[in-house]
C-alpha positions as CSV (number, residue, x, y, z in Angstrom):
1,M,64.9,257.0,-205.2
2,K,62.3,256.5,-202.5
3,K,64.4,253.8,-200.3
4,L,67.6,256.2,-200.8
5,L,65.5,259.3,-199.3
6,V,64.2,257.3,-196.3
7,L,68.0,255.9,-195.8
8,L,69.2,259.3,-195.8
9,F,66.9,261.0,-193.8
10,A,67.5,258.6,-190.9
11,T,70.7,258.7,-191.3
12,V,70.2,263.0,-190.4
13,L,68.1,262.1,-187.6
14,V,71.0,259.9,-185.9
15,L,73.2,262.2,-186.2
16,S,71.1,264.9,-185.2
17,A,70.4,262.9,-182.3
18,C,74.0,262.1,-181.8
19,S,74.9,266.1,-181.8
20,S,72.2,267.0,-179.4
21,K,73.5,264.4,-176.8
22,S,77.4,265.5,-177.4
23,D,76.0,269.5,-176.7
24,N,74.2,268.8,-173.6
25,G,77.0,266.6,-172.5
26,G,79.1,269.5,-172.8
27,N,76.8,271.8,-171.0
28,K,75.2,269.6,-168.3
29,G,78.5,266.8,-167.9
30,G,77.6,263.6,-170.0
31,N,80.9,261.3,-170.9
32,A,83.7,262.7,-170.5
33,A,85.9,264.2,-173.0
34,D,89.4,262.8,-174.2
35,T,91.3,265.7,-172.4
36,S,95.0,266.1,-170.9
37,K,93.8,269.1,-169.0
38,I,92.1,269.5,-165.7
39,T,91.5,272.3,-164.0
40,V,91.5,273.4,-160.0
41,W,90.0,275.8,-158.0
42,A,90.9,276.0,-154.5
43,W,91.9,279.1,-151.8
44,D,95.1,280.2,-149.4
45,P,98.3,279.9,-151.6
46,N,100.5,278.5,-148.3
47,F,97.5,275.6,-147.2
48,N,95.4,274.0,-150.1
49,I,97.4,275.6,-153.3
50,K,100.4,274.2,-151.8
51,A,99.1,270.7,-151.2
52,L,97.5,270.9,-154.3
53,N,101.2,271.3,-156.1
54,L,102.4,268.7,-153.9
55,A,99.7,266.5,-155.5
56,K,100.3,267.5,-159.0
57,E,104.4,266.8,-158.7
58,D,103.6,263.1,-157.2
59,Y,100.8,262.6,-160.4
60,A,103.1,263.8,-162.9
61,A,105.2,260.4,-161.9
62,K,101.9,258.6,-162.7
63,D,100.5,260.4,-165.8
64,S,103.1,263.0,-167.2
65,K,100.7,263.8,-170.0
66,L,98.1,265.4,-167.8
67,T,98.4,268.9,-167.2
68,V,97.0,270.1,-164.1
69,D,96.0,274.0,-164.0
70,I,95.8,275.0,-160.1
71,I,93.7,278.3,-160.1
72,E,93.7,280.1,-156.7
73,N,90.7,282.4,-155.7
74,A,89.2,283.4,-152.4
75,Q,87.1,280.8,-151.0
76,N,83.7,283.5,-151.3
77,D,84.7,283.8,-154.8
78,I,84.2,280.3,-155.3
79,V,81.4,279.9,-153.8
80,Q,79.8,282.8,-156.0
81,K,80.6,281.3,-158.9
82,L,79.7,277.7,-158.6
83,N,76.2,279.3,-157.5
84,T,76.3,281.4,-160.3
85,G,77.4,279.1,-162.9
86,M,75.2,276.5,-161.5
87,S,72.3,277.7,-161.1
88,S,72.3,279.2,-165.3
89,G,72.1,275.8,-165.9
90,T,75.5,275.8,-167.6
91,T,79.0,274.6,-166.4
92,K,81.1,277.0,-169.1
93,G,84.0,278.2,-167.2
94,L,83.5,275.6,-164.3
95,P,86.2,273.8,-163.0
96,N,86.9,270.3,-163.0
97,I,87.8,270.0,-159.7
98,V,86.7,272.5,-156.7
99,L,87.7,272.4,-153.1
100,I,84.1,273.4,-150.8
101,E,84.4,273.9,-147.3
102,D,82.4,271.0,-145.4
103,Y,80.1,273.7,-143.7
104,R,78.9,274.4,-147.5
105,A,78.9,271.2,-149.4
106,Q,75.4,269.8,-148.7
107,S,73.7,272.8,-149.7
108,F,75.3,272.9,-153.3
109,L,75.1,268.6,-153.4
110,Q,71.2,269.3,-152.9
111,A,70.5,272.5,-154.5
112,Y,72.4,271.2,-158.1
113,P,72.4,267.1,-157.4
114,D,73.3,267.0,-160.9
115,M,76.5,268.9,-161.1
116,F,78.5,266.4,-159.1
117,F,80.2,263.2,-159.9
118,D,80.0,260.1,-158.1
119,L,83.6,259.7,-156.4
120,S,82.6,256.1,-155.1
121,S,84.4,254.0,-157.0
122,Y,87.4,256.2,-156.9
123,F,88.7,255.9,-153.0
124,K,87.8,253.6,-150.3
125,A,85.6,255.9,-148.0
126,E,86.5,253.6,-145.2
127,D,89.8,254.8,-145.2
128,F,89.1,258.4,-144.1
129,A,87.5,259.8,-140.8
130,D,84.1,258.7,-140.5
131,Y,82.8,262.7,-139.4
132,K,84.0,263.6,-142.9
133,L,81.8,261.2,-144.8
134,G,78.6,262.8,-143.5
135,P,78.9,266.1,-145.2
136,T,80.6,265.0,-148.7
137,S,77.9,262.1,-149.3
138,V,74.4,261.9,-150.8
139,D,72.3,258.5,-150.3
140,G,75.2,256.4,-149.8
141,K,77.4,258.2,-152.9
142,H,80.1,260.0,-152.1
143,Y,80.4,263.3,-154.0
144,G,84.0,264.3,-152.1
145,L,87.1,263.0,-151.5
146,P,87.6,264.3,-147.7
147,F,91.1,266.5,-147.0
148,D,92.0,268.4,-144.3
149,S,91.7,267.5,-140.8
150,G,89.4,270.4,-138.8
151,A,90.3,268.5,-135.7
152,A,90.4,271.0,-133.0
153,G,92.5,271.5,-129.8
154,V,93.4,274.1,-127.4
155,F,96.7,275.9,-128.2
156,V,98.2,277.3,-125.3
157,R,101.5,278.9,-124.1
158,T,103.1,276.7,-121.5
159,D,105.4,279.6,-120.2
160,Y,102.3,281.3,-119.1
161,L,100.6,278.3,-117.3
162,K,103.9,277.6,-115.8
163,E,103.8,281.4,-114.5
164,A,100.4,280.4,-112.9
165,G,100.7,277.0,-111.6
166,Y,100.1,274.7,-114.2
167,T,101.5,272.5,-116.5
168,L,100.2,271.0,-120.0
169,A,99.2,267.9,-117.9
170,D,97.0,270.1,-116.3
171,M,94.9,270.4,-119.2
172,Q,94.2,267.2,-120.3
173,D,90.5,265.9,-119.7
174,I,88.8,268.8,-118.4
175,T,85.6,270.6,-118.6
176,W,84.8,274.2,-120.1
177,E,84.6,275.4,-116.3
178,Q,88.0,274.0,-115.2
179,Y,89.2,276.0,-118.6
180,I,87.9,279.2,-117.8
181,E,89.2,278.7,-114.2
182,I,93.2,278.2,-115.4
183,G,92.1,281.2,-117.7
184,K,91.6,283.4,-115.0
185,K,94.7,282.1,-112.6
186,V,96.5,282.9,-116.1
187,K,95.5,286.0,-116.3
188,E,96.0,286.9,-112.4
189,K,99.4,286.0,-112.4
190,T,100.6,287.0,-116.3
191,G,98.3,290.0,-117.0
192,K,97.5,288.2,-120.4
193,N,94.0,287.5,-121.8
194,W,92.9,283.7,-121.8
195,I,91.5,283.5,-125.0
196,S,90.5,285.9,-127.8
197,L,87.1,286.1,-129.8
198,D,85.5,287.5,-132.4
199,P,81.5,288.6,-131.3
200,T,80.6,287.3,-134.8
201,D,82.1,284.2,-135.4
202,L,80.7,281.1,-132.5
203,S,83.2,278.8,-133.6
204,L,83.1,277.8,-130.0
205,I,79.6,277.2,-130.2
206,R,80.1,274.9,-133.2
207,M,82.8,273.1,-131.1
208,M,81.2,272.8,-127.9
209,T,77.9,271.7,-129.5
210,Q,79.1,268.8,-132.0
211,S,81.5,267.4,-129.3
212,T,78.0,266.0,-128.2
213,G,77.0,264.4,-131.3
214,A,74.5,267.4,-131.8
215,W,74.3,270.2,-134.5
216,Y,72.2,273.3,-135.5
217,L,70.2,270.7,-137.4
218,K,68.7,267.8,-136.6
219,E,69.8,264.0,-138.2
220,D,68.0,265.1,-141.4
221,G,70.2,268.3,-142.1
222,K,67.0,270.3,-142.5
223,T,65.3,270.9,-139.7
224,A,66.7,273.2,-137.1
225,N,67.6,272.0,-133.5
226,I,67.8,275.0,-131.1
227,A,65.4,275.3,-128.8
228,G,65.2,271.9,-127.0
229,N,69.1,271.4,-128.1
230,E,70.7,270.9,-123.8
231,A,74.4,270.9,-125.9
232,M,73.5,274.2,-127.6
233,K,72.1,275.3,-124.2
234,E,74.8,274.4,-122.0
235,A,77.5,276.1,-124.8
236,F,75.2,279.4,-124.8
237,E,76.5,279.3,-120.9
238,V,80.1,278.3,-121.1
239,Y,80.2,281.2,-123.3
240,E,78.8,284.1,-121.3
241,K,80.8,282.5,-118.4
242,I,84.0,283.3,-120.4
243,M,83.0,286.6,-121.0
244,K,81.9,287.4,-118.0
245,A,85.1,285.8,-116.5
246,N,87.1,289.1,-117.5
247,I,89.8,287.1,-120.1
248,V,88.9,287.7,-123.5
249,K,90.6,289.9,-125.7
250,P,88.5,291.0,-128.9
251,H,89.3,290.9,-132.7
252,A,87.7,291.8,-135.6
253,D,89.0,289.8,-138.7
254,W,92.3,287.1,-138.8
255,S,95.0,289.8,-139.0
256,Q,93.8,290.9,-135.5
257,L,93.2,287.2,-134.6
258,V,96.6,285.9,-135.3
259,A,98.7,289.5,-134.0
260,N,97.0,288.8,-130.6
261,F,99.3,285.5,-130.4
262,N,101.9,286.3,-132.5
263,S,102.3,289.6,-130.1
264,G,102.0,287.1,-126.9
265,D,99.2,289.2,-125.8
266,V,96.6,286.1,-125.9
267,A,97.7,282.4,-124.0
268,S,95.6,279.6,-125.2
269,Y,92.7,279.3,-128.2
270,P,90.5,276.5,-128.9
271,T,90.4,276.0,-132.9
272,G,91.3,273.8,-135.7
273,N,94.5,272.2,-136.3
274,W,95.0,274.3,-139.2
275,F,95.8,277.3,-136.8
276,M,98.9,275.7,-136.1
277,P,100.9,277.6,-138.9
278,S,99.8,281.0,-138.0
279,I,100.9,280.0,-134.4
280,A,104.3,279.0,-135.9
281,A,105.0,282.4,-137.5
282,E,106.4,284.0,-134.6
283,A,109.8,282.2,-134.1
284,S,110.6,283.7,-131.3
285,Q,107.9,281.9,-129.4
286,S,109.6,278.4,-130.5
287,G,108.8,276.1,-127.4
288,K,106.8,278.2,-125.3
289,W,103.8,276.5,-126.7
290,G,101.9,273.3,-126.1
291,V,98.7,271.9,-127.7
292,A,95.9,270.2,-125.2
293,P,92.7,268.2,-126.2
294,L,89.3,270.4,-126.1
295,P,87.4,270.7,-123.2
296,K,84.4,269.4,-122.9
297,L,80.9,270.0,-121.9
298,S,80.3,268.7,-117.9
299,K,76.4,269.0,-117.6
300,T,75.3,267.2,-121.5
301,P,75.5,263.6,-121.7
302,N,78.0,262.0,-124.4
303,S,80.7,265.3,-124.9
304,V,83.8,264.2,-125.7
305,H,87.2,265.9,-126.1
306,A,87.0,266.4,-129.8
307,A,85.2,268.3,-132.3
308,S,86.0,269.7,-135.9
309,I,86.6,273.1,-137.4
310,G,86.7,274.4,-140.6
311,G,87.8,271.5,-142.9
312,S,87.2,271.1,-146.5
313,S,87.0,268.1,-149.5
314,F,88.0,268.1,-153.0
315,Y,84.7,267.6,-156.0
316,V,84.7,266.6,-159.1
317,L,82.0,268.5,-161.4
318,N,79.8,266.9,-163.8
319,V,82.1,268.3,-166.9
320,P,84.0,266.8,-169.8
321,G,87.1,265.5,-168.1
322,K,85.4,264.2,-164.9
323,E,87.1,260.8,-165.3
324,K,90.4,262.2,-165.1
325,A,90.2,264.3,-162.6
326,A,88.8,261.8,-160.1
327,E,91.5,259.7,-161.3
328,F,94.3,262.1,-160.2
329,L,91.9,262.7,-156.8
330,G,91.8,259.2,-156.1
331,A,95.6,258.4,-157.1
332,T,96.7,261.4,-154.9
333,F,94.8,262.5,-152.0
334,G,92.5,259.3,-152.0
335,S,95.5,257.1,-151.7
336,D,98.9,258.0,-151.1
337,S,100.4,257.9,-147.9
338,D,103.8,259.4,-148.8
339,L,102.1,261.8,-150.3
340,Y,100.7,262.8,-146.7
341,Q,103.8,262.7,-145.2
342,K,104.6,265.7,-147.6
343,L,101.6,267.8,-146.4
344,I,102.7,267.0,-142.8
345,T,106.1,268.3,-143.7
346,E,106.3,270.6,-146.3
347,V,102.9,272.5,-145.5
348,G,101.6,271.4,-142.2
349,A,98.2,270.0,-143.4
350,I,96.9,267.1,-141.4
351,G,94.5,265.1,-143.7
352,T,91.6,262.8,-142.9
353,Y,93.5,259.6,-144.7
354,K,93.6,257.2,-142.0
355,P,96.6,254.8,-143.3
356,A,98.5,257.6,-143.4
357,A,98.7,258.5,-139.8
358,A,101.4,255.5,-139.5
359,G,103.9,256.9,-141.3
360,D,106.8,258.7,-139.7
361,A,105.9,262.5,-140.4
362,Y,103.1,261.8,-137.8
363,K,105.4,260.7,-135.2
364,Q,108.0,263.6,-135.0
365,P,108.1,266.0,-132.4
366,N,107.6,269.1,-133.3
367,E,110.3,271.7,-131.5
368,F,108.0,274.7,-131.6
369,F,105.2,273.0,-129.3
370,G,108.3,271.8,-127.0
371,G,109.0,268.9,-128.4
372,Q,105.3,267.7,-128.1
373,K,104.2,265.1,-130.9
374,V,101.2,267.5,-131.9
375,V,100.7,265.8,-135.1
376,E,99.9,262.4,-133.5
377,D,97.8,264.1,-131.2
378,F,95.8,265.8,-133.7
379,A,95.8,262.5,-135.7
380,K,94.3,261.1,-132.6
381,W,91.7,263.5,-132.0
382,T,90.3,263.4,-135.6
383,A,89.2,260.0,-135.2
384,E,87.4,260.6,-132.5
385,V,85.6,263.7,-133.6
386,P,81.7,262.9,-133.7
387,K,79.9,262.9,-136.9
388,V,76.7,264.6,-137.9
389,N,75.1,266.2,-140.2
390,F,76.4,269.8,-141.0
391,G,73.3,270.0,-143.6
392,M,72.5,272.9,-145.9
393,H,72.1,275.8,-143.1
394,T,75.3,275.9,-141.1
395,Y,75.6,279.6,-142.0
396,A,72.0,281.1,-141.7
397,I,71.7,279.4,-138.6
398,E,74.8,281.2,-137.3
399,D,73.6,284.6,-138.3
400,I,70.3,284.3,-136.2
401,L,72.4,282.8,-133.3
402,V,74.7,286.0,-133.7
403,V,72.1,288.4,-132.9
404,E,70.5,286.1,-130.3
405,M,73.8,285.8,-127.9
406,Q,74.0,289.7,-128.1
407,N,70.6,289.5,-126.5
408,F,71.8,286.8,-124.0
409,L,74.7,288.7,-123.2
410,N,72.3,291.6,-122.5
411,G,70.5,290.1,-120.3
412,K,67.7,287.9,-122.2
413,K,66.6,284.4,-120.7
414,L,68.5,282.0,-122.6
415,D,64.9,279.6,-122.6
416,Q,63.6,282.4,-124.8
417,V,66.4,283.7,-126.8
418,L,66.8,279.9,-127.8
419,K,63.4,279.6,-128.4
420,D,63.1,283.0,-130.7
421,A,66.0,281.7,-132.6
422,Q,64.3,278.4,-133.8
423,S,61.4,280.4,-134.9
424,Q,63.2,282.6,-137.1
425,A,65.3,279.8,-138.3
426,D,61.8,277.3,-139.0
427,A,60.5,280.7,-140.6
428,Q,63.9,281.2,-142.7
429,I,64.8,277.7,-144.2
430,K,61.7,276.5,-144.9
């Protein structure tokens, strides 16, 4: 009888341990449950959601039993929900797959290292643009599958250029100073402003700085790199020249930005390739647009005609169903060149999967852009974007820089501006 009681007690302990392990697995990730459904969170129904639906249709031919539930959330809502859920220590209510902007990725990966599933064995990292691998990785492990390219170029009205005596060829291999001079001539001849800017958005500074291989942070992704950052200093100087040239039409939000171009009031805009659908939304302007390479800084060494702005990647959370979610990503965005051709033709989304660039969709002339092979051009510039460590604090530092930029434009000495911004950043991101 005593032996039987000991055996029963041991059995209870084993079952209890198994039960405890199972509960933790459901809460922290653990082993994936055998599920036939995965959930995805993303934003923008005309871009990311549409791309996911194409991937879902594509994957159904490979595994018709898996249900992929795609839920649209605003990007800020996703950030808030992830922070709330992960900081509480529970993953209840969170999705299997989530889209995260590249600028924000490291803040999640480093703050919640146990909440993300390692995707290294589900796709070949070398098949993707090198600059996308920094934000999506930690200690050599790939937690994000790179998605869209934020590779930048200059969208420009070629008809306005012609009125001012220029062609698109005149915008190849130019500096930012040359870009400004062309803009002044366009304004003089057409009355149209050359660029639209939001004073609370320093995307121009981001692009100029990254074009040299530098960033707001040092290579460790943690230490502010403002005072003594020659690329940033020159970027501030160029920004001031743009503002003083009387070629800027301001905007306060996305709708005003798009309206400035669709109305014909602004002639050019340096930004990411994802702006193409917004430009093309005004059908009456077909044939009047072209895209030129990004200008480069003239004084800072290593500046190239390439940078990224925006862009995001897919992450799998460490919750039951993670393996199936990883398999879904790996078989679609991770390896399917045909899917990427559909993303070009049906969404206008340019990915960073290098093998896809050999496909026909990448080589097609775009009649809206005067027959230019704009996708092929952006794919080429994607491969040239310098790799930097965005780190954890892009937006925190930019909040500081926005204020200091206005101080600079109001007469404060630039060296003091950058020194003060460095001090504020050092105090804030300790």
